[in-house]
NUKE-612153 format. One line per 8 residues: number of its first residue (from 1); their letters; for each residue x, y, z of N, C-alpha, C, O. Coordinates in steps of 0.05 Angstrom, whole numbers, plus 32768, in hexadecimal, padded with zeros to 4 digits. Layout:
NUKE-612153
NUM = a = X Y Z X Y Z X Y Z X Y Z ~ ...
END
This chain:
NUKE-612153
1 = mhtfqelk = 7F93 7EDC 8066 7F9F 7EF0 8054 7F91 7F0B 805A 7F79 7F0C 805E ~ 7FA0 7F20 805A 7F97 7F3B 805E 7F89 7F44 8045 7F96 7F46 8030 ~ 7F6F 7F4B 8046 7F61 7F54 802E 7F62 7F73 802D 7F61 7F80 8042 ~ 7F63 7F7D 8015 7F65 7F9A 8011 7F4B 7FA5 8006 7F40 7F9B 7FF3 ~ 7F41 7FB9 8014 7F29 7FC7 800A 7F32 7FD6 7FF1 7F49 7FDF 7FEF ~ 7F20 7FD9 7FDD 7F27 7FE8 7FC5 7F1A 8004 7FC8 7F02 8007 7FCD ~ 7F2B 8018 7FC4 7F21 8034 7FC4 7F21 803E 7FA7 7F33 8039 7F97 ~ 7F0B 804E 7FA1 7F07 8056 7F85 7F05 8074 7F81 7EFF 807D 7F6B
9 = qindinsf = 7F0A 8083 7F97 7F09 80A0 7F94 7F21 80AD 7FA4 7F28 80A3 7FB9 ~ 7F2C 80C1 7F98 7F44 80CE 7FA5 7F3E 80D9 7FC0 7F4F 80D9 7FD2 ~ 7F25 80E3 7FC4 7F1E 80EE 7FDF 7F1E 80D8 7FF4 7F26 80DC 800A ~ 7F14 80C0 7FEC 7F14 80A9 7FFE 7F31 80A1 8005 7F37 8099 801C ~ 7F43 80A2 7FF1 7F5F 809B 7FF6 7F6B 80AE 8009 7F79 80A6 801C ~ 7F67 80C8 8005 7F72 80DC 8017 7F68 80D9 8033 7F77 80DB 8047 ~ 7F4E 80D4 8036 7F42 80D0 8050 7F4D 80B7 805E 7F53 80B7 8076 ~ 7F51 80A2 804E 7F5C 8089 8058 7F77 808E 8065 7F7D 8084 807B
17 = ieehelaf = 7F88 809C 8057 7FA3 80A2 8061 7FA2 80B2 807B 7FB1 80AD 808D ~ 7F90 80C6 807C 7F8E 80D7 8093 7F82 80C8 80AC 7F8A 80CD 80C2 ~ 7F70 80B4 80A7 7F62 80A7 80BC 7F71 808F 80C8 7F69 8086 80DE ~ 7F86 8085 80BB 7F93 806D 80C5 7FB0 8073 80CC 7FBF 807F 80BC ~ 7FB8 806B 80E3 7FD4 8070 80EC 7FE7 8062 80D9 7FFC 806E 80D1 ~ 7FE2 8049 80D1 7FF2 803B 80BE 7FE0 8034 80A6 7FD0 8022 80A7 ~ 7FE4 8043 8090 7FD3 8040 8078 7FE5 8036 8061 7FF9 8042 805A ~ 7FDD 8020 8055 7FEC 8013 8040 7FDB 8015 8026 7FC4 800C 8026
25 = lfisregc = 7FE7 801E 8010 7FDA 8020 7FF6 7FE8 800D 7FE3 8001 800E 7FE0 ~ 7FD9 7FFC 7FD5 7FE3 7FEC 7FC0 7FD6 7FF6 7FA6 7FBE 7FF3 7FA2 ~ 7FE6 8003 7F95 7FDB 800F 7F7D 7FE3 7FFE 7F64 7FFB 7FF8 7F61 ~ 7FCF 7FF7 7F54 7FD4 7FE6 7F3D 7FC4 7FEF 7F25 7FB5 8003 7F27 ~ 7FC7 7FE1 7F10 7FB7 7FE5 7EF7 7FAD 7FCA 7EED 7FBB 7FB6 7EF1 ~ 7F96 7FCB 7EE1 7F8C 7FB3 7ED4 7FA0 7FAB 7EBE 7FAA 7FBC 7EB0 ~ 7FA5 7F91 7EBB 7FB7 7F88 7EA6 7FD4 7F87 7EAE 7FE5 7F80 7E9E ~ 7FDA 7F8F 7EC6 7FF6 7F8F 7ED0 7FFB 7F74 7EDD 7FF1 7F6E 7EF3
33 = svchsllp = 800A 7F63 7ED1 800F 7F48 7EDB 801F 7F49 7EF5 801A 7F38 7F07 ~ 8031 7F5B 7EF8 8041 7F5E 7F10 802E 7F65 7F27 8030 7F5B 7F3D ~ 801C 7F78 7F22 8009 7F80 7F36 7FF8 7F69 7F40 7FF4 7F65 7F58 ~ 7FEE 7F59 7F2D 7FDC 7F43 7F34 7FEB 7F2D 7F44 7FDF 7F21 7F55 ~ 8004 7F28 7F3E 8012 7F14 7F4C 801C 7F1E 7F67 801F 7F0E 7F7A ~ 8021 7F38 7F69 802C 7F43 7F82 8016 7F48 7F97 801C 7F45 7FAF ~ 7FFE 7F4F 7F8F 7FE9 7F55 7FA2 7FE4 7F40 7FB7 7FE5 7F46 7FCF ~ 7FE0 7F26 7FB0 7FDC 7F12 7FC5 7FF4 7F0E 7FD7 7FF1 7F07 7FEE
41 = qvqqlltd = 800C 7F12 7FCC 8024 7F0F 7FDD 8026 7F26 7FF2 802D 7F21 8008 ~ 801E 7F3E 7FEA 801E 7F54 7FFD 8008 7F50 8011 800B 7F56 8029 ~ 7FF1 7F47 8008 7FDB 7F42 801B 7FE4 7F2D 8030 7FDD 7F30 8047 ~ 7FF2 7F19 8027 7FFB 7F04 803A 8010 7F10 804D 800F 7F0B 8065 ~ 8022 7F20 8043 8037 7F2D 8053 802B 7F3E 8069 8034 7F3E 8080 ~ 8016 7F4D 8063 800A 7F5F 8076 7FF9 7F52 808B 7FF1 7F5F 809E ~ 7FF4 7F38 8089 7FE6 7F2A 809E 7FF5 7F2A 80B9 7FEA 7F28 80CE ~ 8010 7F2E 80B7 8020 7F2F 80CF 8021 7F4B 80DC 802D 7F4F 80F1
49 = ypqitavh = 8013 7F5E 80CF 8013 7F7A 80D9 7FF6 7F84 80DB 7FED 7F94 80CA ~ 7FE8 7F7B 80EF 7FCB 7F80 80F1 7FC3 7F9E 80F4 7FAD 7FA6 80EF ~ 7FD6 7FAE 80FE 7FD0 7FCB 8101 7FD2 7FDB 80E7 7FCA 7FF2 80E6 ~ 7FDB 7FCE 80D2 7FDD 7FDB 80B8 7FC2 7FD7 80A9 7FBA 7FC0 80A6 ~ 7FB6 7FED 80A1 7F9D 7FEB 8092 7FA5 7FF0 8075 7FB2 8004 806E ~ 7F9C 7FDE 8063 7FA5 7FDF 8047 7F8D 7FE2 8034 7F77 7FD8 8039 ~ 7F92 7FEF 801E 7F7F 7FF2 8009 7F8C 7FED 7FEE 7FA4 7FF0 7FEB ~ 7F7B 7FE6 7FDB 7F83 7FE2 7FBF 7F77 7FF8 7FAE 7F5F 7FFE 7FB1
57 = iraelvee = 7F87 8003 7F9D 7F7E 8019 7F8B 7F85 8011 7F6F 7F9C 800C 7F68 ~ 7F71 8010 7F5E 7F76 800B 7F41 7F79 8026 7F33 7F66 8036 7F31 ~ 7F91 802C 7F2A 7F98 8046 7F1F 7F86 804E 7F07 7F82 8066 7F03 ~ 7F7D 803B 7EF8 7F6C 8042 7EE2 7F50 804C 7EEA 7F42 8059 7EDB ~ 7F48 8045 7F03 7F2E 804E 7F0D 7F31 8069 7F1D 7F1D 8078 7F1F ~ 7F48 806E 7F27 7F4D 8086 7F36 7F65 8094 7F29 7F7C 8093 7F32 ~ 7F60 80A2 7F13 7F75 80AE 7F03 7F85 80C3 7F13 7F9D 80C6 7F0D ~ 7F79 80D0 7F26 7F87 80E5 7F36 7F9E 80D9 7F48 7FAF 80E7 7F51
65 = vasrfsif = 7F9D 80BF 7F4C 7FB0 80B2 7F5E 7FCD 80B5 7F53 7FDF 80B8 7F63 ~ 7FD0 80B6 7F39 7FEB 80B9 7F2D 7FF7 80D4 7F35 800F 80D5 7F3D ~ 7FE8 80E9 7F32 7FF3 8103 7F38 7FF5 8107 7F57 8008 8114 7F60 ~ 7FE1 80FE 7F65 7FE1 8101 7F83 7FFA 80F5 7F90 8005 8100 7FA3 ~ 8003 80DD 7F86 8019 80CF 7F92 8031 80CD 7F80 8044 80BE 7F86 ~ 8032 80DD 7F6B 8049 80DD 7F58 8050 80C1 7F4E 8066 80B7 7F52 ~ 803C 80B3 7F43 803F 8098 7F3A 8043 8097 7F1C 8033 80A2 7F0D ~ 8058 8089 7F13 805E 8087 7EF7 805E 806A 7EED 805F 8066 7ED5
73 = tvpvlllf = 805B 8058 7EFF 805A 803B 7EF8 804A 802D 7F0D 8045 8038 7F22 ~ 8043 8014 7F08 8036 8003 7F1B 8044 7FE8 7F1D 8051 7FE1 7F09 ~ 8041 7FDA 7F32 8033 7FE0 7F4A 8043 7FF4 7F5B 805B 7FF7 7F59 ~ 8034 8002 7F6C 8040 8014 7F80 8035 800D 7F9B 801D 800B 7F9E ~ 8046 800A 7FAE 803E 8003 7FCA 8048 801A 7FDB 805F 8022 7FDB ~ 8035 8026 7FEA 803B 803D 7FFB 8032 8037 8018 801C 802D 801C ~ 8043 803D 802B 803B 803B 8047 803D 8057 8053 8052 8064 8052 ~ 8027 8060 805F 8025 807A 806C 8023 8075 808A 8014 8064 8093
81 = vngkeyir = 8032 8085 8099 8031 8085 80B6 8027 80A0 80BF 8035 80B4 80BB ~ 8010 80A1 80CC 8004 80BB 80D4 8004 80CF 80BD 800A 80E7 80C1 ~ 7FFD 80C6 80A5 7FFA 80D7 808E 8013 80DD 807F 8012 80EB 806A ~ 802A 80D4 8088 8043 80D9 807B 804D 80C0 806D 804D 80AA 8079 ~ 8056 80C2 8054 8060 80AB 8045 807B 80A2 8051 808E 80B2 8053 ~ 807C 8088 8058 8095 807C 8062 80A1 8068 8050 80B9 8064 804F ~ 8090 805A 8041 809A 8045 802E 808D 804A 8013 8075 804F 8011 ~ 809E 8048 7FFE 8095 8049 7FE3 80A5 8033 7FD4 80BD 8034 7FD2
89 = earivhld = 8097 8020 7FC9 80A2 800B 7FB8 8093 800B 7F9E 807B 800E 7F9E ~ 80A1 8009 7F88 8094 800A 7F6E 80A1 7FF6 7F5B 80B9 7FEF 7F5D ~ 8090 7FED 7F49 8098 7FDB 7F33 80A2 7FC0 7F3C 8093 7FAD 7F3E ~ 80BC 7FBE 7F41 80C8 7FA5 7F4B 80CA 7FA7 7F69 80D9 7FB7 7F74 ~ 80BA 7F97 7F77 80B9 7F98 7F94 80C6 7F7E 7FA0 80BD 7F68 7F99 ~ 80DA 7F82 7FB0 80E7 7F6B 7FBE 80D9 7F68 7FD9 80DC 7F79 7FEA ~ 80CA 7F53 7FDB 80B9 7F4F 7FF3 80C9 7F4E 800D 80C0 7F58 8021 ~ 80E0 7F41 800C 80F0 7F3F 8025 80F9 7F5B 802E 80F9 7F60 8046
97 = lleakikr = 8101 7F6C 801B 810A 7F87 8022 80F2 7F98 802B 80F4 7FA7 803E ~ 80DB 7F95 801E 80C3 7FA3 8026 80BB 7F9B 8042 80B4 7FAC 8053 ~ 80BB 7F81 8048 80B4 7F78 8063 80C7 7F83 8078 80BE 7F8A 808E ~ 80E1 7F84 8072 80F4 7F8E 8085 80EE 7FAC 808C 80EF 7FB4 80A3 ~ 80E7 7FBB 8077 80E0 7FD7 807B 80C6 7FDA 808C 80C4 7FEA 809F ~ 80B2 7FCA 8085 8098 7FCB 8093 809D 7FC3 80B0 8092 7FCF 80C2 ~ 80AC 7FAE 80B5 80B0 7FA4 80D0 80BE 7FB9 80E1 80B6 7FBD 80F9 ~ 80D1 7FC7 80D6 80DF 7FDC 80E5 80CC 7FF3 80ED 80CC 7FFC 8104
105 = iyknvvgt = 80BD 7FFC 80DA 80AA 8011 80DF 8094 8008 80F2 808D 8017 8105 ~ 8089 7FF1 80EE 8074 7FE6 80FF 807D 7FE4 811C 806E 7FEB 812E ~ 8095 7FDA 8120 80A0 7FD8 813B 80A2 7FF3 8148 809C 7FF6 8160 ~ 80AA 8007 8139 80AC 8022 8145 8092 802F 814B 808F 803E 815E ~ 807E 802A 813A 8064 8036 813D 8052 8028 8151 8046 8034 8163 ~ 8051 800D 814D 803F 7FFD 815E 804C 7FF3 8177 803F 7FEF 818C ~ 8066 7FEF 8176 8075 7FE7 818D 8079 7FC9 818F 8084 7FBF 81A3 ~ 8071 7FBA 817A 8075 7F9D 817A 807F 7F95 815F 807F 7FA4 814C
113 = d = 8087 7F7C 815C 8090 7F71 8143 8079 7F66 8133 807C 7F5C 811D
END
């Protein structure tokens, strides 16, 4: 299973996005049952995409994350390619559709499935 490092400062999050060609953010809140059930499923899904570097952000610990990424609900899943947002999924996430989007982008960026 793909483990996600936890980032706790907005500067670290901004640096993470800049430093990784494929940067994935999983943003959640404590007490969100959807977040807690979805996280291990997304971690498992990303094992097939080793070039994607992923982090977990707890919105209650990094309050600036809501305004920085225009977040109004959780969970929010964001994929950045070379610093630009390509995927945004929020609240109800359909894993099969998410994977199809990731696969298409991954193939274009990395050149493999």
